[in-house]
N, C-alpha and C positions, 0 to 999 in steps of 0.2 A: 489378569488385568482385564477390568471391562472397557469395551470400546476399542479395542486394539485387536485387529484382525489375527486369526493364529497364521502361522507359514503354509498349512494344508490349506487354507480358505483362500490366501493369496495366490497358490499354485493353482487353485480351480478356477479363479477369476481370470489368469493368465490365460490357462489353457482355454476357457470359455471364448476368452478375447480372440485367439489364435484360431479358434474352430470355425471363427463366422468366415465367410466367405468373401466378404468385401474385404475385411482386413486382410486374409490371407492373400489376396488378389492385388492389393496395394503393396504388400511387404515383397513380394514377386516381383511385379513392375519397377519398383523401387530398385531392387537388386540387381535386374536387367538394365535398368537406366544407368546406374553406376558403372557396371563394368563396360557396357556399350561405350557410354557416354566418354569415359577415360580416352577407349581407342579412337573415338572420333575426334576428341580434342588433341591427341598428338598428330593424328593424320592433317587435321585443319592447321595445325602449329607449323608442321613441315611443308605443307602447301604454300602458306601463306608467306612465309621465310624464305622459299628457294628463291634463285635469282632467275631459275630457267623456266619457270611457269609462269603465266601472266597472272595477275591479282585476283581476277573473276573467277579462277578456276576453284579455290577454296568456296566461294558462295555457290558455285555449281555443284560441288561434293556437299556442302551441306544442305543444299535443298534435296539432292539424291537420297542423303541419309535419312532426313525425315521421312521420305517414303518408305525406305528400306526397313526403317525400325519396326513400322508400323506393320509391315507385310510379317518381317521375322518374328515379331512377339505373337502375331496371330497364329503362326506354325506353331510355335513352342507351346501356344496354349493347346492346339489340337493335340501336338505330340504329346504332352505330358498333362493332362486335363485333371489328374489326380492333385496336383499342385494347388489349384484353385478351389477345390472342395473341403468340405468339413471332414475333418478326421473322425467324425462320430461313424463306427461302424454298426452296421447291423447284421444279423446272424446269416442272412442269405447274402451278403455282399460279395460281390466276384473280386478278386486281386486285380488291381491294374495291368493291363497287359504293357509291356514294356518292349515289344518288337511290332515292326509295321505288319 
């Protein structure tokens, strides 16, 4: 059929999209925020509904969480830089080091 892309063309387009460093970074950041954000919501809910903690404790925790999440994400980017780079390999590419 003319005008309908083949399955291999669609996969190539998908791979090209995922190889884009901006898209890869966005996907990794989204996954990080989903996991981290879920934990933050649970802890904030527990702090806000606890009768033994003052009401402002959850606000302080959220403010600390904003700073800590940025620091943690920067550390993850330094620890696993390959997550944010393209999957296009060259012949002289070195494998990513997984130990510090």
